[in-house]
gemmi code that builds the backbone of each chain (N, CA, C; Angstrom):
import gemmi

chains = {
    "A": [
        ("MET", (-88.665, -84.468, 8.364), (-87.751, -85.085, 7.399), (-88.479, -86.126, 6.571)),
        ("GLN", (-88.193, -86.109, 5.297), (-88.784, -87.135, 4.434), (-87.688, -88.084, 3.948)),
        ("VAL", (-87.999, -89.370, 4.002), (-87.078, -90.383, 3.502), (-87.579, -90.889, 2.155)),
        ("PHE", (-86.653, -91.089, 1.236), (-86.969, -91.634, -0.080), (-86.254, -92.983, -0.150)),
        ("ASP", (-87.042, -94.020, 0.026), (-86.485, -95.360, 0.183), (-86.356, -96.013, -1.189)),
        ("TYR", (-85.128, -96.336, -1.538), (-84.929, -96.911, -2.873), (-85.689, -98.218, -3.039)),
        ("SER", (-85.724, -99.024, -1.980), (-86.313, -100.360, -2.135), (-87.808, -100.305, -2.441)),
        ("THR", (-88.481, -99.257, -1.979), (-89.924, -99.160, -2.204), (-90.297, -98.157, -3.295)),
        ("ALA", (-89.318, -97.520, -3.904), (-89.618, -96.516, -4.942), (-90.290, -97.170, -6.150)),
        ("HIS", (-91.167, -96.425, -6.792), (-91.746, -96.896, -8.053), (-90.669, -96.836, -9.133)),
        ("LYS", (-90.511, -97.931, -9.818), (-89.466, -98.020, -10.845), (-90.075, -98.399, -12.177)),
        ("SER", (-89.430, -97.949, -13.246), (-89.851, -98.370, -14.579), (-88.608, -98.827, -15.330)),
        ("LEU", (-88.831, -99.648, -16.332), (-87.696, -100.162, -17.104), (-87.468, -99.320, -18.343)),
        ("VAL", (-86.218, -98.949, -18.581), (-85.793, -98.344, -19.840), (-84.801, -99.347, -20.420)),
        ("GLU", (-85.271, -100.128, -21.384), (-84.552, -101.340, -21.792), (-84.291, -102.172, -20.529)),
        ("SER", (-83.052, -102.503, -20.241), (-82.800, -103.344, -19.064), (-82.529, -102.534, -17.799)),
        ("VAL", (-82.595, -101.223, -17.901), (-82.215, -100.358, -16.778), (-83.455, -99.974, -15.966)),
        ("GLU", (-83.365, -100.177, -14.672), (-84.457, -99.833, -13.754), (-84.289, -98.371, -13.344)),
        ("VAL", (-85.309, -97.563, -13.595), (-85.221, -96.123, -13.327), (-86.288, -95.740, -12.313)),
        ("ALA", (-85.872, -95.030, -11.274), (-86.817, -94.516, -10.267), (-86.646, -93.002, -10.216)),
        ("ARG", (-87.637, -92.313, -10.749), (-87.541, -90.847, -10.821), (-88.183, -90.214, -9.589)),
        ("PHE", (-87.565, -89.128, -9.109), (-88.053, -88.462, -7.901), (-89.313, -87.640, -8.151)),
        ("GLU", (-89.721, -87.451, -9.390), (-91.003, -86.780, -9.622), (-92.154, -87.509, -8.929)),
        ("GLN", (-91.971, -88.776, -8.595), (-93.023, -89.504, -7.878), (-93.231, -88.973, -6.467)),
        ("TYR", (-92.302, -88.160, -5.973), (-92.397, -87.623, -4.615), (-92.742, -86.133, -4.699)),
        ("PRO", (-93.963, -85.766, -4.307), (-94.356, -84.346, -4.434), (-93.385, -83.382, -3.753)),
        ("ALA", (-92.754, -83.800, -2.660), (-91.849, -82.892, -1.943), (-90.677, -82.438, -2.796)),
        ("THR", (-90.391, -83.177, -3.866), (-89.214, -82.827, -4.672), (-89.540, -81.919, -5.858)),
        ("LEU", (-90.826, -81.622, -6.050), (-91.203, -80.916, -7.281), (-90.711, -79.469, -7.295)),
        ("GLY", (-90.435, -78.898, -6.134), (-89.882, -77.542, -6.093), (-88.369, -77.488, -6.116)),
        ("PHE", (-87.727, -78.624, -6.258), (-86.261, -78.635, -6.273), (-85.733, -77.932, -7.523)),
        ("PRO", (-84.547, -77.334, -7.432), (-83.964, -76.678, -8.622), (-83.281, -77.671, -9.569)),
        ("PHE", (-83.668, -78.922, -9.476), (-83.131, -79.971, -10.342), (-84.135, -81.118, -10.322)),
        ("LYS", (-83.999, -82.033, -11.251), (-84.712, -83.298, -11.182), (-83.716, -84.370, -10.732)),
        ("ALA", (-84.239, -85.465, -10.250), (-83.350, -86.492, -9.705), (-83.899, -87.872, -10.033)),
        ("MET", (-82.991, -88.821, -10.067), (-83.399, -90.216, -10.277), (-82.320, -91.148, -9.729)),
        ("TRP", (-82.762, -92.347, -9.390), (-81.836, -93.460, -9.264), (-81.963, -94.266, -10.566)),
        ("TYR", (-80.880, -94.880, -10.992), (-81.028, -95.908, -12.017), (-80.073, -97.053, -11.725)),
        ("CYS", (-80.494, -98.230, -12.119), (-79.789, -99.450, -11.728), (-79.538, -100.300, -12.970)),
        ("ILE", (-78.266, -100.601, -13.208), (-77.857, -101.362, -14.396), (-77.442, -102.766, -13.956)),
        ("PRO", (-78.041, -103.792, -14.544), (-77.678, -105.166, -14.165), (-76.198, -105.451, -14.463)),
        ("PRO", (-75.671, -106.524, -13.848), (-74.288, -106.925, -14.126), (-74.054, -107.152, -15.616)),
        ("GLN", (-72.896, -106.719, -16.083), (-72.476, -106.906, -17.479), (-73.508, -106.395, -18.480)),
        ("ASP", (-74.069, -105.264, -18.138), (-75.080, -104.646, -19.001), (-74.741, -103.151, -19.114)),
        ("ASN", (-75.555, -102.416, -19.826), (-75.278, -100.980, -19.976), (-76.560, -100.208, -20.200)),
        ("SER", (-76.485, -98.916, -19.970), (-77.617, -98.036, -20.247), (-77.738, -97.833, -21.747)),
        ("PRO", (-78.934, -97.500, -22.251), (-79.022, -97.112, -23.660), (-78.207, -95.832, -23.873)),
        ("PRO", (-77.575, -95.681, -25.027), (-76.871, -94.429, -25.308), (-77.830, -93.255, -25.132)),
        ("ASP", (-77.347, -92.172, -24.526), (-78.227, -91.042, -24.235), (-77.463, -89.737, -24.460)),
        ("ARG", (-78.215, -88.711, -24.812), (-77.652, -87.362, -24.936), (-78.812, -86.412, -24.787)),
        ("HIS", (-78.630, -85.351, -24.011), (-79.755, -84.467, -23.705), (-79.212, -83.103, -23.308)),
        ("PRO", (-80.032, -82.067, -23.458), (-79.536, -80.719, -23.135), (-79.245, -80.520, -21.655)),
        ("GLU", (-79.897, -81.265, -20.790), (-79.670, -81.087, -19.354), (-78.244, -81.490, -18.964)),
        ("TYR", (-77.667, -80.758, -18.047), (-76.467, -81.223, -17.368), (-76.879, -82.375, -16.453)),
        ("GLU", (-76.003, -83.325, -16.293), (-76.319, -84.476, -15.447), (-75.129, -84.755, -14.536)),
        ("PHE", (-75.415, -84.736, -13.248), (-74.378, -84.921, -12.225), (-74.750, -86.175, -11.444)),
        ("SER", (-73.839, -87.123, -11.402), (-74.180, -88.460, -10.915), (-73.170, -88.940, -9.894)),
        ("ILE", (-73.613, -89.861, -9.066), (-72.723, -90.466, -8.089), (-72.948, -91.979, -8.111)),
        ("ALA", (-71.854, -92.715, -8.059), (-71.929, -94.180, -8.067), (-72.204, -94.639, -6.636)),
        ("VAL", (-73.440, -95.104, -6.421), (-73.895, -95.420, -5.066), (-73.590, -96.874, -4.699)),
        ("ARG", (-73.758, -97.758, -5.672), (-73.364, -99.167, -5.459), (-72.645, -99.618, -6.711)),
        ("GLY", (-71.453, -100.105, -6.547), (-70.667, -100.539, -7.692), (-69.920, -99.380, -8.329)),
        ("SER", (-69.106, -99.720, -9.291), (-68.337, -98.712, -10.034), (-68.906, -98.607, -11.437)),
        ("ALA", (-68.963, -97.373, -11.952), (-69.515, -97.120, -13.285), (-68.380, -96.974, -14.286)),
        ("THR", (-68.581, -97.520, -15.460), (-67.672, -97.248, -16.574), (-68.469, -96.428, -17.576)),
        ("VAL", (-68.039, -95.188, -17.779), (-68.835, -94.243, -18.560), (-68.134, -93.974, -19.884)),
        ("ASP", (-68.856, -94.233, -20.960), (-68.333, -93.997, -22.306), (-68.878, -92.666, -22.829)),
        ("VAL", (-67.962, -91.782, -23.183), (-68.323, -90.522, -23.840), (-67.498, -90.448, -25.116)),
        ("ASN", (-68.150, -90.522, -26.248), (-67.461, -90.448, -27.539), (-66.339, -91.469, -27.659)),
        ("GLY", (-66.599, -92.665, -27.166), (-65.632, -93.744, -27.324), (-64.548, -93.785, -26.260)),
        ("VAL", (-64.528, -92.802, -25.387), (-63.539, -92.797, -24.302), (-64.228, -93.284, -23.034)),
        ("ARG", (-63.683, -94.353, -22.468), (-64.301, -94.939, -21.274), (-63.521, -94.532, -20.025)),
        ("THR", (-64.272, -94.125, -19.017), (-63.679, -93.691, -17.754), (-64.359, -94.464, -16.629)),
        ("VAL", (-63.561, -94.985, -15.720), (-64.115, -95.692, -14.565), (-64.361, -94.691, -13.436)),
        ("VAL", (-65.563, -94.733, -12.893), (-65.918, -93.895, -11.744), (-66.162, -94.840, -10.575)),
        ("ASP", (-65.276, -94.765, -9.591), (-65.351, -95.697, -8.461), (-66.581, -95.443, -7.585)),
        ("GLN", (-66.983, -96.481, -6.893), (-68.089, -96.338, -5.936), (-67.816, -95.149, -5.018)),
        ("GLY", (-68.815, -94.298, -4.855), (-68.689, -93.119, -4.004), (-68.260, -91.870, -4.738)),
        ("SER", (-67.666, -92.030, -5.911), (-67.233, -90.858, -6.681), (-68.349, -90.394, -7.628)),
        ("ALA", (-68.145, -89.219, -8.225), (-69.196, -88.551, -8.994), (-68.698, -88.205, -10.387)),
        ("PHE", (-69.626, -87.939, -11.299), (-69.230, -87.491, -12.638), (-70.277, -86.542, -13.199)),
        ("LEU", (-69.783, -85.640, -14.049), (-70.620, -84.603, -14.655), (-70.604, -84.763, -16.162)),
        ("LEU", (-71.807, -84.787, -16.745), (-71.964, -84.815, -18.195), (-72.624, -83.520, -18.631)),
        ("ASP", (-72.034, -82.857, -19.626), (-72.664, -81.614, -20.089), (-73.533, -81.891, -21.309)),
        ("SER", (-74.123, -80.816, -21.839), (-75.121, -80.967, -22.897), (-74.555, -81.575, -24.172)),
        ("SER", (-73.254, -81.492, -24.350), (-72.654, -81.964, -25.606), (-72.255, -83.429, -25.547)),
        ("GLU", (-72.356, -84.032, -24.377), (-71.728, -85.329, -24.189), (-72.717, -86.504, -24.241)),
        ("GLY", (-72.780, -87.137, -25.402), (-73.501, -88.398, -25.493), (-72.799, -89.418, -24.610)),
        ("HIS", (-73.580, -90.265, -23.943), (-72.959, -91.128, -22.930), (-73.681, -92.470, -22.833)),
        ("THR", (-72.883, -93.467, -22.511), (-73.400, -94.795, -22.221), (-72.701, -95.259, -20.942)),
        ("VAL", (-73.481, -95.791, -20.004), (-72.904, -96.226, -18.730), (-72.896, -97.753, -18.706)),
        ("TYR", (-71.721, -98.299, -18.434), (-71.534, -99.755, -18.393), (-71.348, -100.220, -16.960)),
        ("ASN", (-71.923, -101.372, -16.676), (-71.642, -102.080, -15.434), (-70.800, -103.293, -15.792)),
        ("THR", (-69.522, -103.229, -15.485), (-68.618, -104.307, -15.882), (-68.566, -105.427, -14.843)),
        ("SER", (-69.268, -105.257, -13.733), (-69.239, -106.303, -12.703), (-69.907, -107.573, -13.234)),
        ("PRO", (-69.324, -108.738, -12.914), (-69.958, -109.989, -13.347), (-71.192, -110.342, -12.525)),
        ("ASP", (-71.323, -109.753, -11.333), (-72.376, -110.265, -10.440), (-73.070, -109.219, -9.569)),
        ("GLU", (-72.675, -107.941, -9.667), (-73.332, -106.939, -8.819), (-73.988, -105.858, -9.661)),
        ("ALA", (-75.215, -105.507, -9.268), (-75.899, -104.413, -9.947), (-75.189, -103.091, -9.640)),
        ("LEU", (-75.287, -102.170, -10.566), (-74.702, -100.829, -10.424), (-75.830, -99.832, -10.180)),
        ("LEU", (-75.774, -99.153, -9.034), (-76.803, -98.161, -8.709), (-76.192, -96.768, -8.776)),
        ("ILE", (-76.829, -95.932, -9.574), (-76.377, -94.547, -9.767), (-77.478, -93.617, -9.281)),
        ("PHE", (-77.062, -92.535, -8.636), (-77.997, -91.455, -8.313), (-77.585, -90.253, -9.145)),
        ("SER", (-78.563, -89.670, -9.853), (-78.269, -88.524, -10.723), (-79.204, -87.364, -10.448)),
        ("VAL", (-78.659, -86.166, -10.551), (-79.490, -84.966, -10.624), (-79.227, -84.322, -11.978)),
        ("TYR", (-80.246, -83.655, -12.531), (-80.079, -83.062, -13.855), (-80.922, -81.803, -13.951)),
        ("TRP", (-80.448, -80.857, -14.762), (-81.085, -79.549, -14.847), (-80.648, -78.886, -16.146)),
        ("MET", (-81.477, -77.948, -16.604), (-81.111, -77.197, -17.797), (-80.054, -76.165, -17.413)),
        ("PRO", (-78.959, -76.110, -18.169), (-77.938, -75.118, -17.823), (-78.437, -73.705, -18.077)),
        ("ALA", (-77.888, -72.772, -17.333), (-78.217, -71.359, -17.550), (-77.685, -70.930, -18.918)),
        ("THR", (-78.492, -70.195, -19.631), (-78.048, -69.639, -20.913), (-78.427, -68.169, -20.912)),
        ("ASN", (-77.953, -67.440, -21.910), (-78.319, -66.021, -21.971), (-79.834, -65.854, -22.058)),
        ("SER", (-80.512, -66.840, -22.656), (-81.952, -66.655, -22.833), (-82.757, -66.969, -21.575)),
        ("ASN", (-82.173, -67.701, -20.609), (-82.956, -67.924, -19.390), (-82.371, -67.241, -18.159)),
        ("ARG", (-81.365, -66.417, -18.377), (-80.862, -65.592, -17.278), (-81.518, -64.227, -17.327)),
        ("CYS", (-81.625, -63.580, -16.154), (-82.125, -62.208, -16.112), (-81.093, -61.257, -16.685)),
        ("SER", (-79.801, -61.543, -16.455), (-78.745, -60.745, -17.062), (-77.697, -61.729, -17.545)),
        ("ASN", (-76.765, -61.247, -18.344), (-75.843, -62.198, -18.964), (-74.456, -62.176, -18.337)),
        ("ASP", (-74.387, -61.747, -17.095), (-73.072, -61.841, -16.452), (-72.805, -63.296, -16.088)),
        ("ASP", (-71.648, -63.560, -15.545), (-71.249, -64.961, -15.330), (-71.294, -65.391, -13.872)),
        ("ARG", (-72.151, -64.730, -13.118), (-72.267, -65.164, -11.717), (-72.731, -66.599, -11.666)),
    ],
    "B": [
        ("MET", (-66.417, -85.120, -20.037), (-66.905, -85.572, -18.736), (-65.866, -85.276, -17.666)),
        ("GLN", (-66.334, -84.796, -16.570), (-65.426, -84.583, -15.442), (-65.772, -85.569, -14.324)),
        ("VAL", (-64.733, -86.170, -13.758), (-64.911, -87.080, -12.624), (-64.490, -86.357, -11.350)),
        ("PHE", (-65.248, -86.565, -10.302), (-64.944, -86.003, -8.991), (-64.664, -87.197, -8.079)),
        ("ASP", (-63.387, -87.423, -7.842), (-62.959, -88.649, -7.159), (-62.940, -88.390, -5.654)),
        ("TYR", (-63.741, -89.153, -4.945), (-63.807, -88.912, -3.496), (-62.456, -89.133, -2.827)),
        ("SER", (-61.725, -90.135, -3.292), (-60.481, -90.489, -2.585), (-59.450, -89.369, -2.663)),
        ("THR", (-59.487, -88.577, -3.730), (-58.485, -87.519, -3.879), (-59.043, -86.126, -3.587)),
        ("ALA", (-60.300, -86.027, -3.212), (-60.897, -84.715, -2.940), (-60.231, -84.053, -1.737)),
        ("HIS", (-60.158, -82.742, -1.770), (-59.666, -81.995, -0.600), (-60.738, -82.056, 0.482)),
        ("LYS", (-60.336, -82.448, 1.665), (-61.287, -82.606, 2.767), (-60.859, -81.749, 3.944)),
        ("SER", (-61.825, -81.335, 4.728), (-61.513, -80.631, 5.974), (-62.330, -81.273, 7.089)),
        ("LEU", (-61.865, -81.105, 8.306), (-62.560, -81.706, 9.440), (-63.511, -80.702, 10.073)),
        ("VAL", (-64.752, -81.134, 10.332), (-65.702, -80.380, 11.152), (-65.954, -81.281, 12.357)),
        ("GLU", (-65.305, -80.959, 13.449), (-65.191, -81.892, 14.569), (-64.629, -83.209, 14.009)),
        ("SER", (-65.313, -84.320, 14.197), (-64.738, -85.588, 13.716), (-65.182, -85.935, 12.297)),
        ("VAL", (-65.966, -85.054, 11.676), (-66.555, -85.365, 10.367), (-65.686, -84.806, 9.242)),
        ("GLU", (-65.372, -85.653, 8.287), (-64.566, -85.257, 7.138), (-65.507, -84.708, 6.065)),
        ("VAL", (-65.277, -83.473, 5.651), (-66.179, -82.814, 4.697), (-65.401, -82.457, 3.438)),
        ("ALA", (-65.952, -82.834, 2.286), (-65.346, -82.487, 0.991), (-66.396, -81.719, 0.194)),
        ("ARG", (-66.176, -80.423, 0.084), (-67.154, -79.571, -0.611), (-66.812, -79.458, -2.096)),
        ("PHE", (-67.866, -79.446, -2.927), (-67.653, -79.383, -4.371), (-67.257, -77.996, -4.857)),
        ("GLU", (-67.317, -76.988, -4.011), (-66.794, -75.675, -4.427), (-65.327, -75.760, -4.849)),
        ("GLN", (-64.619, -76.795, -4.431), (-63.225, -76.952, -4.854), (-63.101, -77.246, -6.343)),
        ("TYR", (-64.222, -77.600, -6.990), (-64.202, -77.928, -8.410), (-64.864, -76.799, -9.196)),
        ("PRO", (-64.087, -76.016, -9.961), (-64.682, -74.875, -10.675), (-65.881, -75.259, -11.542)),
        ("ALA", (-65.891, -76.476, -12.100), (-66.993, -76.869, -12.994), (-68.336, -76.885, -12.285)),
        ("THR", (-68.329, -76.929, -10.955), (-69.603, -77.032, -10.231), (-70.140, -75.674, -9.789)),
        ("LEU", (-69.378, -74.614, -10.047), (-69.778, -73.312, -9.475), (-71.045, -72.753, -10.117)),
        ("GLY", (-71.383, -73.201, -11.326), (-72.628, -72.753, -11.945), (-73.816, -73.645, -11.637)),
        ("PHE", (-73.626, -74.639, -10.813), (-74.736, -75.544, -10.491), (-75.828, -74.803, -9.711)),
        ("PRO", (-77.090, -75.228, -9.856), (-78.179, -74.577, -9.094), (-78.271, -75.107, -7.655)),
        ("PHE", (-77.187, -75.641, -7.160), (-77.124, -76.139, -5.777), (-75.647, -76.205, -5.405)),
        ("LYS", (-75.384, -76.341, -4.119), (-74.042, -76.683, -3.673), (-74.053, -78.158, -3.283)),
        ("ALA", (-72.878, -78.745, -3.227), (-72.809, -80.182, -2.956), (-71.608, -80.482, -2.077)),
        ("MET", (-71.721, -81.586, -1.371), (-70.587, -82.050, -0.555), (-70.725, -83.547, -0.308)),
        ("TRP", (-69.573, -84.156, -0.026), (-69.554, -85.443, 0.640), (-69.230, -85.170, 2.117)),
        ("TYR", (-69.765, -85.970, 2.988), (-69.220, -85.958, 4.348), (-69.186, -87.377, 4.886)),
        ("CYS", (-68.211, -87.607, 5.754), (-67.920, -88.971, 6.214), (-67.843, -88.976, 7.736)),
        ("ILE", (-68.669, -89.814, 8.355), (-68.758, -89.898, 9.812), (-68.119, -91.210, 10.259)),
        ("PRO", (-67.150, -91.141, 11.164), (-66.499, -92.377, 11.631), (-67.508, -93.301, 12.317)),
        ("PRO", (-67.132, -94.567, 12.494), (-68.001, -95.518, 13.198), (-68.340, -95.019, 14.605)),
        ("GLN", (-69.576, -95.243, 14.985), (-70.060, -94.883, 16.331), (-69.799, -93.421, 16.683)),
        ("ASP", (-69.985, -92.581, 15.704), (-69.779, -91.143, 15.909), (-70.981, -90.417, 15.288)),
        ("ASN", (-70.970, -89.118, 15.346), (-72.086, -88.359, 14.762), (-71.615, -86.996, 14.299)),
        ("SER", (-72.437, -86.401, 13.421), (-72.168, -85.039, 12.964), (-72.505, -84.061, 14.084)),
        ("PRO", (-71.904, -82.865, 14.088), (-72.359, -81.842, 15.036), (-73.817, -81.492, 14.720)),
        ("PRO", (-74.630, -81.177, 15.727), (-75.999, -80.736, 15.439), (-75.960, -79.542, 14.489)),
        ("ASP", (-76.874, -79.523, 13.531), (-76.843, -78.460, 12.523), (-78.268, -78.050, 12.184)),
        ("ARG", (-78.403, -76.805, 11.783), (-79.683, -76.296, 11.294), (-79.362, -75.080, 10.439)),
        ("HIS", (-79.986, -74.970, 9.299), (-79.615, -73.921, 8.342), (-80.803, -73.659, 7.417)),
        ("PRO", (-80.848, -72.468, 6.836), (-81.996, -72.144, 5.963), (-82.039, -72.974, 4.679)),
        ("GLU", (-80.909, -73.466, 4.246), (-80.902, -74.248, 3.002), (-81.652, -75.574, 3.173)),
        ("TYR", (-82.362, -75.969, 2.154), (-82.848, -77.336, 2.058), (-81.647, -78.245, 1.802)),
        ("GLU", (-81.703, -79.421, 2.366), (-80.573, -80.349, 2.197), (-81.119, -81.721, 1.819)),
        ("PHE", (-80.643, -82.213, 0.674), (-81.114, -83.488, 0.131), (-79.896, -84.408, 0.067)),
        ("SER", (-80.004, -85.546, 0.716), (-78.815, -86.376, 0.936), (-79.078, -87.816, 0.545)),
        ("ILE", (-78.014, -88.514, 0.244), (-78.112, -89.931, -0.074), (-77.013, -90.675, 0.685)),
        ("ALA", (-77.374, -91.798, 1.253), (-76.411, -92.611, 2.008), (-75.623, -93.458, 1.009)),
        ("VAL", (-74.368, -93.096, 0.811), (-73.550, -93.708, -0.236), (-72.807, -94.947, 0.267)),
        ("ARG", (-72.321, -94.855, 1.504), (-71.717, -96.042, 2.151), (-72.236, -96.098, 3.566)),
        ("GLY", (-72.828, -97.206, 3.918), (-73.378, -97.340, 5.256), (-74.791, -96.785, 5.338)),
        ("SER", (-75.417, -96.994, 6.480), (-76.768, -96.485, 6.731), (-76.676, -95.346, 7.731)),
        ("ALA", (-77.490, -94.310, 7.497), (-77.493, -93.128, 8.358), (-78.653, -93.220, 9.343)),
        ("THR", (-78.412, -92.807, 10.571), (-79.494, -92.628, 11.530), (-79.596, -91.131, 11.769)),
        ("VAL", (-80.731, -90.555, 11.369), (-80.867, -89.100, 11.364), (-81.827, -88.684, 12.471)),
        ("ASP", (-81.337, -87.825, 13.355), (-82.151, -87.311, 14.457), (-82.659, -85.924, 14.090)),
        ("VAL", (-83.989, -85.784, 14.096), (-84.621, -84.473, 13.907), (-85.549, -84.265, 15.100)),
        ("ASN", (-85.218, -83.314, 15.929), (-86.046, -83.015, 17.099), (-86.311, -84.255, 17.956)),
        ("GLY", (-85.273, -85.051, 18.140), (-85.385, -86.207, 19.028), (-85.965, -87.443, 18.392)),
        ("VAL", (-86.409, -87.337, 17.155), (-86.936, -88.509, 16.451), (-85.849, -89.040, 15.521)),
        ("ARG", (-85.500, -90.301, 15.721), (-84.440, -90.883, 14.901), (-85.017, -91.773, 13.814)),
        ("THR", (-84.489, -91.596, 12.608), (-84.949, -92.363, 11.453), (-83.739, -92.985, 10.784)),
        ("VAL", (-83.851, -94.262, 10.465), (-82.750, -94.934, 9.766), (-82.952, -94.777, 8.259)),
        ("VAL", (-81.902, -94.350, 7.579), (-81.911, -94.237, 6.121), (-80.899, -95.255, 5.597)),
        ("ASP", (-81.426, -96.261, 4.922), (-80.564, -97.356, 4.457), (-79.615, -96.900, 3.353)),
        ("GLN", (-78.543, -97.631, 3.231), (-77.588, -97.365, 2.144), (-78.344, -97.316, 0.814)),
        ("GLY", (-78.073, -96.275, 0.034), (-78.722, -96.112, -1.259), (-79.966, -95.258, -1.217)),
        ("SER", (-80.561, -95.105, -0.039), (-81.764, -94.279, 0.077), (-81.391, -92.827, 0.393)),
        ("ALA", (-82.399, -91.950, 0.326), (-82.161, -90.506, 0.391), (-83.039, -89.883, 1.467)),
        ("PHE", (-82.683, -88.672, 1.892), (-83.521, -87.952, 2.852), (-83.430, -86.458, 2.611)),
        ("LEU", (-84.526, -85.784, 2.949), (-84.656, -84.346, 2.735), (-84.876, -83.658, 4.076)),
        ("LEU", (-84.071, -82.637, 4.333), (-84.234, -81.793, 5.518), (-84.620, -80.398, 5.069)),
        ("ASP", (-85.675, -79.843, 5.659), (-86.052, -78.486, 5.266), (-85.482, -77.476, 6.265)),
        ("SER", (-85.788, -76.209, 6.022), (-85.150, -75.120, 6.782), (-85.470, -75.161, 8.265)),
        ("SER", (-86.551, -75.841, 8.639), (-86.975, -75.832, 10.040), (-86.365, -76.986, 10.836)),
        ("GLU", (-85.679, -77.865, 10.161), (-85.310, -79.131, 10.803), (-83.846, -79.175, 11.253)),
        ("GLY", (-83.636, -78.922, 12.535), (-82.325, -79.173, 13.120), (-82.054, -80.664, 13.067)),
        ("HIS", (-80.804, -81.021, 12.793), (-80.531, -82.436, 12.549), (-79.134, -82.827, 13.024)),
        ("THR", (-79.049, -84.078, 13.409), (-77.774, -84.698, 13.767), (-77.763, -86.059, 13.091)),
        ("VAL", (-76.662, -86.388, 12.428), (-76.575, -87.660, 11.712), (-75.635, -88.582, 12.484)),
        ("TYR", (-76.129, -89.777, 12.799), (-75.370, -90.770, 13.556), (-74.942, -91.914, 12.653)),
        ("ASN", (-73.731, -92.379, 12.909), (-73.258, -93.619, 12.298), (-73.220, -94.670, 13.391)),
        ("THR", (-74.176, -95.558, 13.378), (-74.269, -96.557, 14.448), (-73.409, -97.790, 14.171)),
        ("SER", (-72.759, -97.839, 13.020), (-71.928, -99.014, 12.712), (-70.743, -99.084, 13.679)),
        ("PRO", (-70.409, -100.291, 14.129), (-69.244, -100.408, 15.007), (-67.919, -100.288, 14.270)),
        ("ASP", (-67.947, -100.477, 12.951), (-66.644, -100.590, 12.270), (-66.583, -100.001, 10.867)),
        ("GLU", (-67.708, -99.439, 10.363), (-67.641, -98.891, 9.004), (-67.973, -97.411, 8.994)),
        ("ALA", (-67.183, -96.649, 8.245), (-67.464, -95.225, 8.095), (-68.759, -95.038, 7.292)),
        ("LEU", (-69.435, -93.962, 7.563), (-70.684, -93.612, 6.866), (-70.383, -92.453, 5.915)),
        ("LEU", (-70.619, -92.677, 4.631), (-70.385, -91.631, 3.630), (-71.729, -91.148, 3.088)),
        ("ILE", (-71.914, -89.841, 3.186), (-73.150, -89.209, 2.710), (-72.786, -88.238, 1.593)),
        ("PHE", (-73.633, -88.175, 0.584), (-73.533, -87.134, -0.439), (-74.758, -86.242, -0.301)),
        ("SER", (-74.516, -84.944, -0.217), (-75.626, -83.995, -0.037), (-75.565, -82.879, -1.060)),
        ("VAL", (-76.747, -82.455, -1.484), (-76.871, -81.190, -2.216), (-77.750, -80.267, -1.375)),
        ("TYR", (-77.486, -78.958, -1.465), (-78.244, -78.011, -0.645), (-78.392, -76.696, -1.390)),
        ("TRP", (-79.505, -76.016, -1.110), (-79.849, -74.799, -1.847), (-80.856, -74.014, -1.024)),
        ("MET", (-80.891, -72.700, -1.299), (-81.876, -71.863, -0.618), (-83.235, -72.090, -1.261)),
        ("PRO", (-84.253, -72.359, -0.451), (-85.581, -72.563, -1.044), (-86.112, -71.269, -1.649)),
        ("ALA", (-86.977, -71.415, -2.641), (-87.628, -70.250, -3.235), (-88.552, -69.619, -2.190)),
        ("THR", (-88.524, -68.306, -2.108), (-89.435, -67.577, -1.222), (-90.033, -66.432, -2.030)),
        ("ASN", (-91.027, -65.792, -1.471), (-91.607, -64.651, -2.176), (-90.551, -63.579, -2.461)),
        ("SER", (-89.551, -63.468, -1.588), (-88.575, -62.404, -1.789), (-87.519, -62.746, -2.831)),
        ("ASN", (-87.376, -64.017, -3.178), (-86.397, -64.298, -4.239), (-87.029, -64.848, -5.514)),
        ("ARG", (-88.345, -64.820, -5.560), (-89.020, -65.167, -6.814), (-89.331, -63.895, -7.582)),
        ("CYS", (-89.425, -64.043, -8.917), (-89.837, -62.896, -9.732), (-91.329, -62.638, -9.538)),
        ("SER", (-92.124, -63.685, -9.363), (-93.533, -63.514, -9.044), (-93.850, -64.491, -7.920)),
        ("ASN", (-95.035, -64.350, -7.331), (-95.294, -65.179, -6.152), (-96.260, -66.335, -6.421)),
        ("ASP", (-96.292, -66.775, -7.678), (-97.095, -67.968, -7.912), (-96.345, -69.199, -7.397)),
        ("ASP", (-96.974, -70.338, -7.483), (-96.409, -71.525, -6.845), (-95.781, -72.507, -7.837)),
        ("ARG", (-95.361, -71.977, -8.974), (-94.697, -72.889, -9.903), (-93.460, -73.497, -9.254)),
    ],
}
model = gemmi.Model(1)
for chain_id, residues in chains.items():
    chain = gemmi.Chain(chain_id)
    for i, (resn, *xyz) in enumerate(residues, 1):
        res = gemmi.Residue()
        res.name, res.seqid = resn, gemmi.SeqId(i, " ")
        for name, pos in zip(("N", "CA", "C"), xyz):
            atom = gemmi.Atom()
            atom.name, atom.element = name, gemmi.Element(name[0])
            atom.pos, atom.b_iso = gemmi.Position(*pos), 0.0
            res.add_atom(atom)
        chain.add_residue(res)
    model.add_chain(chain)
structure = gemmi.Structure()
structure.add_model(model)
structure.setup_entities()
């Protein structure tokens, strides 16, 4: 078993957001997705983002407020959210004093051009 | 954006462990992995398990103590762990009073028989 310890993970800053990508762990390179933790300081937010990958996230510490096209949705600690390729998003940490830690996996969605056949399995 | 709320998810019991599988959400059926939450009561443990799927998990509430072949490893809240196909495992919640919530994704590893070619990409 391999443990991926958040406290010792290599992190980089994207604006004020601390990002720890799992590509730093060779054991994860064969996964059918990429993964990261990211941490948003209190009363701060992620830079607006939009990308072709689907992104599936879980609020690990704190609750996330996720803005998609001006509509904000609160995702409670422990709950998850899915963003598709069309959804530009900004994640807010509305807590006055606690950092928000999110774990996300992301992958390119299947399309007719990357499937062997075009059925909907 | 779709939210998957743990508090309202359909759950079933596997012995004393509450399991909420994401197959209940049609939006997740095209994912390149399956996913679940599971919740272990205080001072309890999951049934011993072993399966061909790789399983990648994150401790969402509480810290997990994971036994693999008699070796126990503590995974702190927020950190993650990977179990491969060879690793029988039992997850313990050593807390006297707090439930342990884990989020896991799992998938069949690539093998020569399910790859189009046998290179190591």
